[in-house]
N, C-alpha and C positions, 0 to 999 in steps of 0.2 A: 173796357171789356167786362161784362158781367158774367160771373160763373154761378150757376144755380144748382145746389145739390138736390137731387130727387131721391126720396126714400120711400118708406112705407111704415104703417103701423099694423103689425101682424105677428102671429105666433111664430116663434123660432125654437120649437121644441121645448123641453122642460128646463133647459139650461142657459138659454140666451134671452135677452130682453126683447120686448116688442119693437123697440126702435133700433134694432140692430142695423138694418139697411140704411136708415137715416144717419146714424152715427158714422158709419163707414163712408157714406157719400159726403158728409160734412167734413170729415177729416181729410179726405182726398181733395176736396175743393180748397181747404185751407192750405194743403201742401202745394197745390197749383199756384195759389195767390202768393205764397212765400217765395216761389221760384221764378215767376214770370211778372215782370214789371207791368203795371197798368191793369192788372186783373183785380177786380173787386169781388169778394166772396159774399154772395147774398145769403140771407137766412134760408134754411132748408125748407123744402116742401115735404112735410112729414106724412102726408097721406097720398097713397098711390092707387094703382089698380091691382087689388089683391083678391079678386074673386075666387082664384084657385085655392085660397086658404080659408074659404067660408066654412063655418061650423066650429072653428076653434075660438075659445074666449079671448077677447082682446083684439081680434082682427077687425079693422075698420077699412073700408074701401070706397073710393070715389067712383070706380069703374073706368074703363078705358075711354069712353066717349067724353065724360066730364073732365077727366084728366087732360085729354088732348085739347079741349076748349080752354081749360085753365092755362095750359102752356102757351097757347096761341095768344091769349089776351095778355098774359104776363110779358111775353116778348114784344108785343105791340106797344105796351106801356113803357118799355125800356128803350124803345127805338130812338127816341129823341136825344137821349143822353149817353147811350152806350154804343161803342163801335161794333159790337156784336154780342151775342148771348151764347154761352156754353152751358149745356145741361150735363151735369155729372150724375149719371144714373147708378144708384145702388141697388135697384130692385128689378129683377128680370121681367116681372109682370108688367112693368111700365113700358116695355119695348114697343108694343103695338101703338100705344098712344103717342109715344115719342115720334115714331115714323110718320104717323098721320099729321102731327103738328109741324114737324120739320118740312114735310112736303108742301103743306099749305104756306108756311111762312116763307120758304124759298121762292115759291111761285109769286109771292108778293114783293120779292126783291129784298127780303130781309136776310141779314147775315146771322146764321144760327148753326151751331155744331152740337151734335149729340155724341157723348162718349160713355162707354160702359166697359168694365173690366172683362178681359177674355180669359177663359180657363187655361189657355196655353201659357199665360204669364205666370200662373201659379206652378204649372208643370216645369217651367223654365228654371225656377229656383228650387226644384227638388220635391215639390208637393205632388202626390198622385194626381192624375188627370182629373180635372173638375167636370168632365163631361157628364158624370153621374153623381157628382157631389153637389147636388142642386140646391140644398136648403138646410141650414143649421148643421152642416157637416164639418169636415176638418178645416176647410178654408175659412169659413165665417167664424168658426170657433177660435182659430189661431189669430185672425184679425182682431177679434174682440178681446182676446187675452193680451194682445199688444196695446190696444187703444183704451180699454176700460176693463181691466182684469177683475175689478171689484164687483162687476155686474155679471160675471160668468160663474155659474154653479156647476163645476165639473163633476161634482159628486152625483148630480142628477142626469148627466149626459148619457144618452143611449144611442145605439146604432139603429139606423132605419134601412129600408130598402134603397136600392140605387137604380131607379127607373130612368128611362131616356126622357129627354125633354118633351118629345112628342107624346109620350104616355102621360106625363104630368099635365100637359095642356089638355089632353083629351079627358082625363079622369079627375083631375084635381088632387089635392094633397091628402085629404082625409080618408078616401077609400084606399089609398096606397100605404098610409102610415098613420096609425092611431096616435103616435107620439108627435107627429109633425116633422120629424127628422127625415131628410132624404139624403143619405150618405152616412158616413161614420166619423164622429168627432174624435175618435181615439187617435193619439199621435199628435194632436194639436198642441202648440206651445207658443209662448210670447215671442221667442226668437224666430220661429217660423212665421209668425204673424208680421213681424217687422220686415222680414225678407219679402213677403207677399205685398205688404203695403208699399214699400219703396219701389217694387217693380211696377205696381199700378201707377204710382205717382210719376215715375219716369215715362211710362207710356202715355199718360194723360198730358204731361208737359210737352212731349214730342208732338203729339197730335195737335195741340193748340198752337204751337210754334209754326208747324207746317201750314195750318189753316190761316194763321195771321199773316204769314209770308205771302200766301196767295192773295190776300186782301191788299197787301202793300204793292204787289206786282200789278194788280188790277188798277190801283190808284195811279201808279206810275204811267201805265199805258194811257189812262184817261188824260193825264197831264200833257202827254206828248202829242195828242191828237190835234 
């Protein structure tokens, strides 16, 4: 089974690196591979669909259509050697491309799973709801303090507005937040980041095990026909 981290290269406020999403996705994928036998962690795809972050220096985007095509071709190329492909998504802007790619790939009979962290998981470990902590706020700052604290510049962290996801999609980041932050990084800590990270890995592992068991059940049914 091949697990592919999906990230982005985009601004993350004045205090987090451009590859924040990619680093988080890669770490989660490595966590999955360490806990589930037979999972091979692929190199991360570090460019995603980041059009909503246009206008900030450092942001590079493939766009949803190109990303969807890339995911389709990547999965097709792995089909001969992998029992399935798991996409571990670290960037919300990739969601549309993922849905499009997964729909097409499954229609072709290919086994593919898309996973992304849910805001409820952070809330479950005591972090304020992530529904309006959309970008470079407390959750991502805590995760990066846990994973790569030397890259976090807390002295530059600022609070930004907390729009809804619908408003972010409609308007983009720059009109909402000159700093690029959507949420409030204050209160972030390495300890909190560890709790969030392990909650994410637990959820990812459980999702992959359920998905793989479904495959095994299908194979057993085929064998008994």
